[in-house]
N, C-alpha and C positions, 0 to 999 in steps of 0.2 A: 213412718216418715211421710207426714202429710205434705211437706214441702217437696220431697222427691216425687211423690205421686202427681202433684200439680205440674212439676217441670216435665215429667214424662208425658202428661196430657198435652202440653204445649208442643213438645217435640213431635208427637203424633199428628197434631193439627198442622204444623209446618210441613211435615212430610206429605200429607194429603194435598196441601196447597201446591207444593212443588210438583207433584204428579200432574195436577190440573194445568199449571202454567207450562210445563214441559210439553204436554199434549197439545195445548193451544199454540205453542211455538211451532211444533211440527206441522200442524194443520195450516197455519198461516204461511209457512214456507212453501207448502204444496200449492196453496191458492195463489201465492204471489207469482209463481212461475206462470200459471195459467192467465192471471190478470195482465202480466207483462206481454204475453203473446197476443191477447185481445187488443191491448193498447197499440202494439206495433202493427197489427193487422188493420186497424182503423185508419192509419195514416195514408196509405195509397188511395183510398176512396176519396178523402178530402182533397188530396193533391190533384187527383184527376178532375174533380168538379171545379176546383179553383182554376186550373189551366184552361178548361173548356170555357168557363165563364169569362175569364180574362180575354180570351181570343174573341168571344162574341161581343164583349163590351168594346174592344178596339175596332171590331168590324162595324159597329153601330154607334159611332161617337155622338150622334145627334140625340140618342136616348140615354137618360140618366135614371137609374132605378131609385125608388124611394129608400132602398137600403143604403144608398151611397150619397144621400143628400148632405150638404155641408152648409156652414154659415149660421146654423141655429144656436140658440143659447143652451145651457145645461141646467135649466130650472127644474125639469122633471126627469128624473133618472131612475132607471130600472136596474135591478141586480138579479142575476141568476146565480143562486148560491148553492154550490155543490159540497155536501158534507157526507158523513157516513151515517148509516142507520144504527150502528152499534158503537159501543165505547171500547175501552181497553186498548187504545192505539196511541198512547202517549199524548203528546201535545198537538197532534195533527189538527183536530177540530178547533182547539183553542187558538192556534196560530192563524188559521184562515178567518175565523170569526173576529179576531182582533183587527186584522187587516181590513175586513169588511166594515167594522165599526168606525175605523179611522176615515175610510173613504166616505161613508154616509155622513159622518160629522162634518166633513169638508163641504159636502153638498148642502147640508142643512144650515151651516154657518153662512153660506152664500145666499140664503133665502130660497133654496130649492126644496123640492119634495122628493121623497123616495118611495118606491114600492119594490116588491121582490117576488121571485119565484123560488121556492125551496125544493131542492132535490136532496133528500136524505132527512132522517128524523131529527138529527142533532141540530141542523140549521133551522128546520121548521120550528122546533121548540124554542130555540134562541130568539128567532125573529118575533114569535108570539110574545115572549117575555118582554122584548124591547118595545112592543106595540107597533112594529113596522107592518104596514098593510101587505099581506101575502095574498096575491091575486090567484095563485094556483100552486100546487105542490105535487111532488111525486115521491113516495116513500116505499120501502120494502122492495127495492129493485133486485135483491138477491146478489149472488156472486157473478152473474153474467147479465149485465144490463142490456135490455132490448130497446132498440131505437123507437119502436112504436109506443112504448110506455113514456118516452120523453117528449114526443112530438106534441101531444095535446097540451101539457102545461107550458111548454116553451112557445107554442103558437099564440097563446094568449098575449104574451109580451111582444112577440113579433108584430102581431096585428095592431097592438097599441102604438108601436113605433111607426108603422106604416101610416096609421091614421093621424099621426102628429100629436098623440097624447103624451108621448115620451120623446125627449130630446136626445137621449143616449141610453145605451144598455151596456152593462158591464158583466163579464163572466168571472165568477170567483171560484177557484178550485185549487187543489194542491197538485203541483206538477211533480212527476216522478223523475228524479235525477239518477239516483242509484239506490241500492238497498239501504244505505246509511243516511241518505240525504234526500229530503223532499222540500220543495219550494212553494210557499203560499203566494198565489198570484191573483191580482184583481185587474183583469185585462179589459180594455175597451173592445166590445163586440160589435156594436152598431153606433153610429154609421160605419160601414165598412170603409177602411182607408184605402187609398190607391196603392199603398205599399203592400197590402195583403194580396192584391191581384197582380203584382208585378211578375213578369216572366223573365227567365234567363234566355240567352240567345238559343240554347239548345231546346228549351221548351217552346220558344216561338217557332222554331223550325219544325218541331214535332207536331204542333197543333195549328199550324198555319194554313189549314184548308178552309174552304168555304162551306156553308151549311145551307140546307133548305129548311125554312122555318114553317112550322105548323102549330098554331094558327098564324102567329106573327112573331117578330123578333123580341119586342118588349115582353110579351107573355112568357116566352121561353127563358129570357134572361132573368126575369123575376122569379120564375119557378126554380131555376138553377141556383140563384142566390139564396133562396129559401132553403134548398137542400144543403147548400154549402154551410149556412149558419147552423142548421141542425147537426151537420157533421162536426162542426167545431164544438158544439155543446156535448155531443156524444164523446168526442175525443177528450174533452175535459173530464167527463164522468169516468171514462176508462183510465185516464191518468190518475184520477183521485182514488179509484179502487186499487190500482197497483200500489199507490202510496199508502193506502190504508193497510193492506196486507203486510207491506214492508215495515211500517211503523208498529203494527201489532206484533210481528215476529220479534222485532228488536225489544219492544216493551216486555214481552213475555219471557224473552231470554234474560233480560235484566231482573225480572221478578223471580225467575228460577234460580239465578245466581244468588240473589239476596236471600231467598229461602234456604239455600244451601249454607250460606254464611250464618244465618240465624240458628239453623240446626246444629252447626258445629259449636257455636257459642253456648247454646243451651245444653248440649251434651257435656261441655267443659264445666259449666256451672253445676250440672247434675252430678258429675263425678266428684267435684270438689265438695259438694254438699254431702254426698254419700260417704266420702272419705272422712269428712269431719265428724259425721254421726258415728262411724265405726270407731274412730279414734276416741270419741267421747265415751262410748260404751266400754272400750278396753280400759280406759282410765278409771271408769267407775268400778269395773271388775277388779282391777289391780288394787284400787284403794280399799274396796270391801275386803279382799283377801288379806291385805296388810292389816286392816283393823281387827279381823278375826284372829289372825296369828299373833298379833301384838297384845 
C-alpha cells in the first residue's frame, strides 16, 4: 500500500508540526505576560517626566525648547519604525509597514523627503528593500528591551530634528489593546504638541512646586524633554513586544488547530483508502475461490 504509506508519512509530519506550534504557543503565552508587565511598568516613568517637564515649561514661559517648535513645513520627515526581530506573528509587521508606507507616500507626494530609524530586523529589511535612507538601527533587542540600546539610534534622529534637518518625526509601532487586538499606529512624536504636556488639576496641584535649576532652566528643560521622548520610544517598543507575543500566541494556536484538522482529515482518507484496499483484496479472493470451485 504505497498510497497508505505516503499518507502515514504526511500524518506524522503534521503531528510533528502540531507539537512545535503548540510549544511555541505556550512559550508566547508565558512571554506575553512578562511583556505586558514591562509595558505597564514603563508608563509611570513617562508620566512622571511629562508632569515635571510640563510644570517647568509653565514656570518658564519665556523659553521654548527646540522640541516644541511650531510653524515649520513638513518637507523633511523622519520615521522611527518599531517592528519585530522574528516572524510567525500573523499580520503584525505587515499592518504597521503598510501604514508606514502610506504615510511616507503622502510625504513624498507632497515633495518631501523621508528617512528612518529601524528598531527590529523586519522593519530594517523592509526599509532597505524600499530604498529608504536608514540613518541608524537597533536589532536583536531580545525579550526584555534595554533603554540604553535604544538611546543611541534614537539620538541620531533627535539631533537631526534639533538642528533643523528634520521638520517632523513620527513613531510607528503596534499598540497593545488586548490579547486578541493590536492597533498599528503612526503617531507624531516631534515637535511635541502642547496637548502632550497638558496637566489635569490634580497633577498641577501635585507638581506645583518651585525648583532650583542647575545650571539653568533651559538646559534642564531640554534634558527632561529628551528623556521624555526617549521614554515615549521605549514605551512604543514595550507595547510592540507585548503585541508581538500576543499575535504569535494567536497565530500558533490557529496553526495548532489547523494541524489538528489536517490530521483528522488525513486519518479519514487513510482509513478510507485502507478499507478500499481490504475490500478489493477480499473481492479478489472471493472471485478466485469462485473460479476454482466453478
